[in-house]
C-alpha positions in Angstrom: 24.0 9.9 -5.9 24.1 6.9 -3.5 27.0 4.8 -2.4 27.0 1.5 -0.8 30.2 0.3 0.9 30.8 -3.4 1.2 34.2 -4.4 2.6 36.6 -2.3 0.5 34.3 -2.1 -2.5 32.2 0.9 -3.2 29.6 1.0 -5.9 28.7 4.4 -7.1 25.6 4.5 -9.3 25.0 7.7 -10.9 21.9 8.0 -13.1 20.3 10.8 -15.0 17.2 10.9 -12.9 19.0 10.9 -9.6 21.3 13.7 -10.4 18.7 15.7 -12.1 16.6 15.6 -8.9 19.6 16.9 -6.9 20.7 13.7 -5.2 23.5 14.2 -2.8 26.4 12.0 -1.6 25.8 10.0 1.6 27.6 10.6 4.8 30.2 8.0 4.0 31.8 10.3 1.4 35.4 11.2 2.3 35.9 14.5 4.1 37.8 17.0 2.0 38.4 20.7 1.7 36.0 22.5 -0.6 36.8 21.5 -4.1 36.0 23.7 -7.1 35.1 20.7 -9.2 32.0 20.1 -6.9 31.4 23.6 -5.5 30.9 24.9 -9.0 28.2 23.7 -11.4 29.6 21.6 -14.3 28.6 24.4 -16.7 31.1 26.7 -15.0 34.0 24.3 -15.7 36.0 23.6 -18.8 35.1 20.0 -19.7 37.3 20.0 -22.8 39.7 17.1 -23.3 42.3 19.8 -24.1 42.3 21.0 -20.5 41.4 17.8 -18.7 44.7 17.9 -16.8 44.4 21.6 -16.0 46.4 24.4 -17.5 49.8 22.8 -16.7 51.4 19.5 -17.8 50.3 16.3 -16.2 52.9 15.1 -13.7 53.8 11.4 -13.6 54.0 10.0 -10.0 55.4 6.5 -10.0 53.8 5.7 -6.6 50.4 6.9 -7.6 48.9 3.5 -8.6 49.4 2.1 -5.1 47.7 5.1 -3.6 44.8 5.3 -6.1 41.4 3.9 -6.6 39.4 2.3 -9.4 36.6 3.8 -11.5 34.7 1.4 -13.6 31.6 2.2 -15.5 29.2 1.7 -18.4 27.6 4.0 -20.9 24.1 3.7 -22.4 21.6 5.8 -24.2 18.3 6.9 -22.7 16.2 6.3 -25.8 16.0 4.4 -29.1 19.1 4.7 -31.2 18.4 6.8 -34.3 18.5 5.0 -37.7 21.7 5.3 -39.8 21.8 6.5 -43.4 23.7 4.9 -46.3 26.4 7.0 -48.0 26.6 6.4 -51.7 29.9 7.8 -53.1 29.7 9.9 -56.3 33.3 9.4 -57.4 36.1 6.9 -57.1 33.4 4.3 -57.0 35.7 1.4 -57.8 37.2 1.9 -54.4 34.5 3.7 -52.5 31.5 1.5 -51.9 28.2 2.5 -50.1 28.8 2.5 -46.4 26.8 3.5 -43.3 27.3 7.1 -42.5 27.9 6.7 -38.7 27.3 3.1 -37.6 26.7 2.4 -33.9 28.9 0.0 -31.9 26.9 -2.0 -29.4 23.3 -1.2 -28.4 21.4 1.5 -26.6 21.9 -0.3 -23.3 25.7 -0.9 -24.0 27.1 1.8 -26.1 30.5 1.2 -27.6 33.0 3.7 -29.0 32.1 6.5 -26.6 35.0 8.5 -25.4 35.2 9.1 -21.6 37.7 11.2 -19.7 38.3 12.6 -16.2 38.7 16.4 -15.8 40.9 17.7 -13.0 43.6 15.0 -12.8 46.9 16.7 -12.6 49.2 13.8 -11.5 49.2 10.1 -11.4 50.6 7.0 -13.1 52.2 7.1 -16.6 50.1 6.4 -19.7 51.0 2.8 -20.7 49.4 2.8 -24.1 51.6 2.3 -27.2 53.6 5.3 -28.4 52.8 4.5 -32.0 49.2 4.7 -33.1 47.9 3.8 -36.6 44.9 5.1 -38.6 44.2 3.9 -42.1 42.3 5.1 -45.1 40.7 1.8 -46.3 37.8 1.5 -48.7 37.2 5.2 -48.3 36.7 4.9 -44.5 38.9 5.7 -41.6 39.9 2.6 -39.6 39.5 2.6 -36.7 36.8 5.3 -36.8 37.4 6.2 -33.1 40.9 5.9 -31.5 43.0 7.0 -28.6 46.5 8.3 -28.7 48.8 9.3 -25.7 50.1 12.9 -25.8 53.3 13.0 -27.8 52.8 9.6 -29.6 53.7 9.1 -33.2 50.6 8.8 -35.4 51.1 6.5 -38.5 48.7 7.5 -41.2 48.3 4.6 -43.7 46.5 4.3 -47.0 45.2 1.1 -48.5 43.5 3.0 -51.3 45.0 4.0 -54.6 43.0 7.2 -54.8 43.8 10.9 -54.3 42.9 11.9 -50.8 43.8 14.7 -48.5 43.2 14.1 -44.8 42.7 17.1 -42.6 43.2 16.8 -38.8 41.2 19.5 -37.0 40.3 20.2 -33.4 36.6 19.5 -32.6 35.2 23.0 -32.3 32.6 22.2 -29.6 33.2 19.4 -27.1 31.6 20.9 -24.1 29.4 18.4 -22.3 25.8 18.9 -21.0 25.8 18.3 -17.2 23.4 15.7 -15.9 22.0 18.1 -13.3 18.8 19.5 -14.7 20.7 22.8 -15.1 19.5 24.5 -18.3 22.4 26.9 -18.5 23.6 26.9 -22.1 27.0 25.4 -22.8 29.8 27.9 -23.7 29.9 28.9 -27.3 32.3 27.1 -29.5 35.6 28.8 -30.2 36.3 30.1 -33.7 37.7 27.4 -36.1 41.5 27.1 -35.9 44.0 26.0 -38.5 44.2 22.2 -38.9 46.8 20.3 -36.9 48.0 18.6 -40.1 47.1 18.1 -43.8 48.2 14.7 -45.3 47.9 14.1 -49.0 47.6 10.4 -50.0 47.6 8.8 -53.4 49.3 5.4 -53.3 48.1 2.2 -51.7 50.6 1.2 -49.1 51.7 4.8 -48.2 52.6 5.4 -44.6 53.0 9.0 -43.3 54.3 9.5 -39.7 53.0 12.5 -37.8 53.8 14.0 -34.5 52.0 17.4 -34.8 48.6 15.8 -34.4 49.4 14.5 -30.9 51.6 17.5 -29.8 48.8 18.8 -27.6 45.8 17.1 -26.0 42.3 17.4 -27.4 39.6 15.8 -29.5 40.6 15.7 -33.1 38.4 15.0 -36.1 39.8 13.5 -39.3 38.2 14.6 -42.6 39.0 14.0 -46.2 38.9 17.2 -48.4 38.2 15.1 -51.5 35.7 12.6 -50.0 33.5 14.5 -47.6 31.8 11.4 -46.1 35.1 10.1 -44.7 35.4 10.9 -41.0 37.2 9.7 -37.9 38.2 10.9 -34.5 41.3 10.7 -32.3 41.3 11.4 -28.5 44.7 12.8 -27.8 45.0 12.0 -24.1 46.7 14.3 -21.6 46.7 11.6 -18.9 45.9 7.9 -18.6 42.3 8.5 -17.7 40.9 8.7 -21.2 39.2 5.7 -22.6 37.0 4.3 -25.3 34.1 2.1 -24.2 34.2 -1.4 -25.5 31.5 -3.2 -27.4 29.6 -3.8 -24.1 29.7 -0.1 -23.3 32.2 -0.5 -20.5 35.4 1.4 -19.4 37.7 1.4 -16.5 40.4 3.6 -14.9 42.9 2.2 -12.5 45.2 4.0 -10.1 43.2 7.2 -10.1 44.5 9.6 -7.4 41.9 10.1 -4.7 39.8 13.2 -5.3 36.8 14.7 -6.8 36.6 15.0 -10.6 34.2 15.5 -13.5 33.6 12.6 -15.8 32.9 13.6 -19.4 31.3 11.2 -21.9 31.3 12.0 -25.6 29.7 10.2 -28.6 29.9 11.4 -32.2 26.2 11.1 -32.8 24.6 11.3 -29.3 26.4 14.3 -27.8 28.0 14.5 -24.5 27.3 14.7 -20.7 29.3 15.5 -17.6 28.8 14.4 -14.0 30.8 14.7 -10.8 32.6 11.6 -9.4 34.5 10.8 -6.2 37.5 8.4 -6.1 38.9 7.0 -2.8 42.1 5.3 -2.1 41.9 1.5 -2.4 38.2 1.6 -3.3 36.4 0.6 -6.5 33.7 2.9 -7.6 31.2 2.2 -10.3 29.3 4.7 -12.4 26.5 4.3 -14.9 26.3 7.1 -17.5 23.1 7.6 -19.5 23.4 9.9 -22.5 20.1 11.8 -22.5 17.7 11.1 -25.4 18.1 13.7 -28.2 14.9 15.2 -29.4 
């Protein structure tokens, strides 16, 4: 990892090859007491979104933004994007039309709809995202397919389809990330499936069902339809503000991050996930480039 400081701007470029070869921070890195986030390999840490703020609750510090730094980055894929398949519904065909199974947003060089989060942030500014978040069943698809919801928000489940459906909200069983370090240690085994966070029957176009149980605890949640198995979506229930979706150009940014050393996790529904260490300094903008390794 190499950092170049120009005035008060620091560009932190982290690439798969550099980290895999064991690149180390330069001497301009801030002095700090030994931190378990960097002294232990990423495979030894929980990279789950459910524990991204630690075992306790995230603490809001109203003065944190003024004391923090910026982390801006981009996400790409280290290969050719795999082709998509077309789903051809077998029932409710008046409403359910053929659709791509899992369409990509962006390109391999600028990957949209990846979820990124920081692990190890225990305090900082409040989450300013809306406290009401909507997902809709429309034309037998979940819209938006990938979304973010603050912890404790109200989730409004809407239906535009006059079909019988039952949406199931379940914790993603395996969201551990592969570290970009060349370490071949296997990721921890997935936990046994748990009961769904919520089951929502739908049958009328225009129905709106408010839910709070889906966002009652942090984590990555998958939406499935028991009656239409191709219907899928995901919600990142964020324990702190430093959880984001990449835009159509593959970019994301975090502002007001408390100075420290963290693990940045990047997850994509088709391309897997990776984790890498990052350093944030007060008043400094750091930039990171994440490359999801090619899947073979």
